[in-house]
C-alpha positions in Angstrom: 46.6 -75.9 -80.0 48.9 -79.1 -79.2 52.2 -79.2 -81.2 52.0 -82.0 -83.9 54.2 -84.8 -83.8 57.2 -85.0 -86.0 56.7 -85.7 -89.9 59.5 -88.1 -89.9 60.4 -91.2 -87.9 63.9 -91.4 -86.0 66.2 -94.4 -86.8 67.6 -96.3 -83.7 70.6 -94.4 -82.6 73.9 -95.5 -84.2 76.9 -93.2 -83.3 80.1 -93.4 -85.5 82.9 -95.2 -84.2 85.7 -92.8 -82.9 89.0 -93.3 -81.3 88.7 -90.8 -78.4 92.1 -89.2 -78.0 91.3 -85.7 -76.9 91.2 -84.3 -73.3 88.0 -86.3 -72.5 85.9 -88.1 -72.7 88.3 -91.1 -73.0 87.4 -94.3 -74.4 85.6 -96.6 -72.0 86.5 -100.3 -71.1 84.0 -102.8 -72.6 83.3 -104.3 -69.2 82.2 -100.6 -67.9 79.7 -100.4 -71.1 78.3 -103.8 -70.2 77.7 -102.9 -66.5 75.5 -100.0 -67.7 73.1 -102.5 -69.5 72.5 -104.4 -66.0 68.9 -103.9 -64.7 68.1 -101.1 -62.8 67.8 -101.1 -58.8 66.2 -98.5 -56.7 68.5 -96.2 -55.3 67.9 -97.3 -51.8 67.8 -100.7 -52.7 70.0 -102.9 -50.3 71.8 -104.3 -53.3 72.6 -101.0 -54.5 73.3 -99.5 -51.1 75.8 -102.4 -51.0 77.3 -101.5 -54.1 77.8 -97.9 -53.0 79.7 -99.0 -50.1 82.1 -101.0 -52.5 82.4 -97.9 -54.6 83.5 -95.7 -51.6 86.1 -98.3 -50.5 87.4 -98.4 -54.1 87.3 -94.4 -54.2 89.5 -94.3 -51.1 92.2 -96.5 -52.5 92.3 -94.6 -55.9 92.5 -91.1 -53.9 94.8 -92.9 -51.7 92.9 -91.5 -48.7 91.2 -92.9 -45.4 88.6 -90.0 -45.3 85.1 -90.9 -44.4 83.4 -88.2 -46.5 84.5 -89.8 -49.8 81.7 -90.3 -52.3 80.6 -89.6 -55.9 78.4 -86.6 -56.7 75.9 -86.6 -59.8 77.4 -84.6 -62.5 80.7 -83.9 -64.2 84.0 -82.7 -62.8 82.7 -79.2 -62.6 80.1 -80.3 -60.2 82.9 -81.5 -57.9 84.4 -78.2 -58.5 81.4 -76.3 -57.5 80.8 -78.7 -54.4 84.2 -78.2 -53.0 83.8 -74.5 -53.0 80.1 -74.1 -52.2 80.5 -76.0 -49.1 83.6 -74.3 -47.6 83.2 -70.7 -48.6 80.7 -68.0 -47.1 80.2 -64.6 -48.6 83.2 -62.3 -47.5 85.8 -65.2 -47.0 89.3 -64.5 -48.3 89.9 -67.1 -51.3 93.2 -67.5 -53.4 93.0 -69.1 -56.6 96.2 -70.2 -58.3 95.6 -70.0 -62.1 97.8 -71.9 -64.8 95.4 -72.3 -67.3 91.6 -72.4 -68.2 90.3 -74.4 -65.2 91.9 -72.3 -62.8 89.8 -69.5 -64.2 86.7 -71.4 -63.9 87.6 -71.6 -59.9 87.9 -67.9 -60.0 84.4 -67.5 -61.6 82.7 -69.9 -59.2 84.2 -68.4 -56.0 83.3 -64.9 -57.1 79.7 -66.2 -57.6 79.9 -67.1 -54.1 80.6 -63.6 -52.7 83.9 -64.4 -51.7 87.0 -61.9 -51.8 88.7 -63.6 -54.4 92.6 -63.1 -55.0 94.2 -64.5 -58.1 98.0 -65.3 -58.8 98.5 -66.5 -62.3 101.3 -67.8 -64.5 101.2 -68.1 -68.5 99.7 -71.4 -69.9 102.5 -74.0 -70.0 104.0 -72.8 -66.5 103.7 -74.4 -62.9 103.8 -72.3 -59.5 107.0 -72.2 -57.6 105.9 -72.7 -53.9 107.5 -69.4 -53.2 105.0 -67.5 -55.3 102.1 -69.3 -53.4 104.0 -68.5 -50.0 104.0 -64.8 -50.8 100.4 -64.6 -51.8 99.2 -66.5 -48.8 101.1 -64.2 -46.6 99.7 -61.1 -48.4 95.8 -62.4 -48.4 95.3 -64.8 -45.6 93.0 -66.7 -47.4 90.6 -69.1 -45.6 90.7 -71.3 -48.7 93.2 -71.9 -51.6 92.3 -73.3 -55.0 94.7 -75.1 -57.3 94.6 -77.3 -60.3 96.9 -80.6 -60.1 96.8 -81.3 -63.9 95.6 -78.5 -66.2 93.7 -79.7 -68.8 94.0 -76.8 -71.0 98.0 -76.8 -71.1 98.9 -80.3 -70.0 101.0 -78.9 -66.8 101.3 -80.9 -63.7 101.7 -79.0 -60.7 103.8 -80.4 -57.9 101.5 -79.9 -54.8 103.5 -81.2 -51.7 105.4 -77.9 -50.7 102.4 -75.9 -51.6 99.9 -77.8 -49.4 102.6 -77.3 -46.7 102.7 -73.5 -47.0 98.6 -73.4 -47.1 98.4 -75.4 -44.0 101.2 -73.4 -42.2 98.9 -70.3 -42.9 95.7 -72.1 -41.5 93.8 -72.2 -44.7 92.3 -75.2 -46.5 93.4 -76.4 -50.0 91.1 -77.4 -52.8 92.6 -79.5 -55.7 91.3 -80.3 -59.1 92.5 -83.8 -59.9 90.2 -84.0 -62.9 92.9 -85.0 -65.1 95.1 -86.7 -62.8 93.1 -89.5 -60.9 93.9 -92.4 -62.1 96.7 -91.4 -64.4 99.4 -90.0 -61.8 99.6 -90.2 -58.2 96.9 -88.2 -56.2 98.2 -88.9 -52.4 95.4 -87.3 -50.7 96.2 -88.1 -47.2 100.3 -88.2 -47.6 100.1 -84.7 -49.1 97.2 -83.4 -46.8 94.7 -82.4 -49.5 91.5 -80.9 -47.8 89.3 -81.3 -50.7 90.2 -83.3 -53.9 87.7 -83.9 -56.7 87.7 -85.5 -60.1 85.6 -86.8 -62.8 84.7 -90.1 -64.2 85.2 -89.9 -67.8 89.2 -89.3 -68.0 91.5 -91.5 -65.9 88.9 -93.8 -64.7 87.5 -94.6 -68.2 83.8 -94.3 -67.7 81.2 -92.2 -69.3 80.8 -88.6 -68.1 78.2 -88.2 -65.2 79.6 -88.5 -61.7 82.4 -86.6 -59.7 84.1 -88.5 -57.1 85.3 -86.3 -54.4 86.9 -86.4 -50.8 86.8 -84.1 -47.9 89.6 -84.2 -44.8 88.1 -84.3 -41.7 89.3 -80.6 -41.3 87.2 -79.8 -44.1 84.2 -81.3 -42.5 84.5 -79.5 -39.5 84.7 -76.3 -41.4 81.4 -77.3 -43.3 79.8 -78.1 -39.7 81.0 -74.6 -38.5 79.5 -72.6 -41.4 77.3 -69.6 -40.0 75.2 -69.7 -43.2 73.6 -72.4 -45.2 75.4 -73.9 -48.1 73.9 -72.1 -50.9 73.5 -74.9 -53.4 71.0 -77.5 -52.0 72.2 -80.2 -54.7 75.7 -80.2 -53.6 75.6 -79.7 -49.9 77.6 -82.7 -48.7 75.9 -82.5 -45.3 72.8 -83.4 -47.1 74.7 -86.1 -49.6 76.6 -87.7 -46.8 73.3 -88.9 -45.0 72.5 -90.7 -48.2 76.1 -92.1 -48.7 76.3 -92.9 -44.8 74.9 -95.0 -42.6 71.6 -93.2 -42.2 70.8 -93.6 -46.1 68.3 -90.8 -46.1 67.0 -89.9 -49.5 68.5 -86.9 -51.2 68.1 -87.7 -54.8 67.5 -90.3 -57.1 71.0 -91.5 -58.0 71.9 -92.0 -61.5 72.0 -95.9 -61.1 73.6 -96.9 -64.4 76.4 -94.5 -64.1 77.0 -95.8 -60.6 77.3 -99.2 -62.1 79.8 -97.7 -64.5 82.0 -96.1 -61.9 82.0 -99.3 -59.7 83.2 -101.1 -62.7 85.7 -98.8 -63.6 87.2 -98.5 -60.0 87.4 -102.4 -60.1 89.3 -102.4 -63.3 91.9 -99.9 -61.6 92.3 -102.2 -58.7 93.0 -105.2 -60.6 95.6 -103.4 -62.5 96.7 -101.6 -59.5 97.8 -97.9 -59.4 101.4 -98.8 -59.4 101.2 -100.6 -63.0 98.6 -98.1 -64.0 100.8 -94.9 -63.6 103.9 -96.9 -65.2 101.7 -97.5 -68.1 100.7 -94.0 -68.5 104.4 -92.7 -68.3 105.5 -95.4 -70.8 103.0 -94.4 -73.5 103.7 -90.6 -72.6 107.3 -90.9 -73.5 106.6 -92.8 -76.7 103.9 -90.3 -77.6 106.4 -87.5 -76.8 108.9 -88.9 -78.9 106.9 -89.1 -81.9 105.4 -85.6 -81.5 108.7 -84.2 -81.3 109.9 -86.1 -84.4 107.2 -84.4 -86.3 108.3 -80.8 -85.1 105.8 -80.2 -82.4 106.6 -78.5 -79.2 104.9 -78.7 -76.0 102.9 -76.1 -74.3 103.9 -77.4 -70.6 107.5 -77.0 -69.5 109.9 -79.6 -69.5 109.7 -81.4 -66.3 105.9 -80.3 -65.6 104.2 -82.3 -68.5 101.2 -84.7 -67.3 101.1 -88.0 -68.9 97.3 -87.9 -69.3 97.2 -84.6 -71.8 99.7 -83.7 -74.3 99.4 -79.9 -75.1 101.5 -79.3 -78.4 101.8 -76.0 -80.3 100.3 -76.1 -83.9 103.1 -75.3 -86.4 103.1 -72.0 -88.3 101.0 -72.0 -91.3 98.9 -75.1 -90.4 95.3 -74.7 -89.8 94.0 -76.1 -86.6 90.5 -77.2 -87.8 91.6 -78.4 -91.0 93.8 -81.0 -89.3 91.3 -82.2 -86.7 88.6 -82.5 -89.2 90.4 -84.6 -91.3 91.6 -86.8 -88.3 87.9 -86.9 -87.4 86.3 -87.6 -90.6 88.8 -89.5 -92.5 90.6 -91.7 -89.8 87.8 -91.6 -86.9 90.5 -90.1 -84.2 89.3 -87.1 -82.3 92.0 -84.8 -80.5 91.1 -81.5 -78.8 91.6 -78.0 -79.9 93.0 -75.3 -77.6 91.2 -73.5 -74.9 91.5 -69.9 -73.5 94.7 -68.1 -74.9 95.6 -71.3 -76.6 92.4 -71.5 -78.8 93.8 -72.1 -82.4 97.2 -72.3 -81.5 97.5 -75.7 -79.8 96.3 -79.2 -80.1 95.5 -81.4 -76.9 96.0 -85.2 -77.3 94.8 -87.4 -74.3 96.1 -90.5 -73.3 94.0 -91.6 -70.3 92.8 -94.5 -68.6 91.7 -97.0 -71.2 93.0 -94.8 -73.9 96.8 -94.8 -72.8 98.1 -97.8 -74.9 100.8 -98.5 -77.4 98.4 -99.1 -80.2 96.7 -95.5 -80.1 100.1 -93.8 -79.8 101.1 -95.6 -82.8 97.9 -95.0 -84.7 97.7 -91.3 -84.1 101.4 -90.7 -84.9 100.9 -92.2 -88.4 97.7 -90.5 -89.1 99.0 -86.9 -87.8 102.3 -87.5 -89.9 100.1 -87.9 -93.0 97.8 -85.0 -92.4 100.6 -82.7 -91.7 102.6 -83.9 -94.6 99.5 -83.4 -97.0 98.9 -79.9 -95.2 102.6 -78.9 -96.5 105.0 -79.7 -93.6 108.3 -81.1 -94.7 108.9 -84.5 -92.7 110.6 -87.4 -92.9 108.6 -90.2 -93.7 107.9 -92.7 -90.7 110.2 -90.5 -88.4 107.2 -90.3 -85.7 106.7 -94.0 -85.6 110.4 -94.7 -85.5 110.8 -92.2 -82.7 108.0 -94.0 -80.7 109.1 -97.1 -81.4 113.0 -96.2 -80.1 111.2 -94.8 -76.8 109.3 -98.3 -76.4 112.2 -100.4 -77.1 114.1 -98.3 -74.4 
């Protein structure tokens, strides 16, 4: 028997207006949304292919690389992570994963599924690795691949990479870098630092909807892929196949997400118009103001001083304050979304995103005012206006 049609009708979609100040997605520029309404093209249409070439050129600028193998995968940032590892790793390979939070743990899970011999070094949430710790682990385990997160979304830690990359290369290994929360917010110097594979997403620093994963492979990484003894175990994310679609062959691989590709192209063009230098300065300026305001509210950072990424502010929830009560009030009464903690920080921290389009003075001041009201009504003893005064002083300075 066929299933009967629903007995009710469905009204046109009308989602509520939110100010997205969580760890992602971030708010999207109106030009990006407008680009997604443009007429569809076939994924092999010459006009679409030309747009792909523009997108590759702009991605190389944002990644600061000349790597020919720079493209955008279908899927979110996790597809970038998975693609990096499935292309480089074969069963039995020694792999070292440096874990400073939830997404380092995800790297461990992915590489274990590939049959690698996975070795883990770990720091508590909020801390970053000293290069000497990585040197000792590389010497001990002789990995083929080292995985590390540049900006850990779960804890707000910005991991310095330059010295670690040198250590990895001196040992003859490749380094895979998660730049999901850093690309477009802070410098990601792919060529200067020598990153072998670096991947990101569209919905954070690039201020597009989620749906694609920019990724770049160094020539050395490409050589490693071509030298594999076994097939890449994931057909969809095999870059030797994907490169034939993104390269001069234009061989059919998959039906590209056309509207998302429009969005990414427009988001990248906005980055170029602003310039990376101005964009990074804007993120730092708003980071300082938000940090001053949050500290005036008595909130302390999860990430250690000197290792705090401007894109995600992870702060500990005060004693006696319920996580969900505050976040629900912000969302339902004030239309502001912030994120809760992940992993060991679940229920213990809030994560506030200031990424791309969302990193602006207006959002900093709106959030601080709203959060002060919520905390005061929940029983926190606060000086009225202290957060806005502190943020204002940071902006003035």
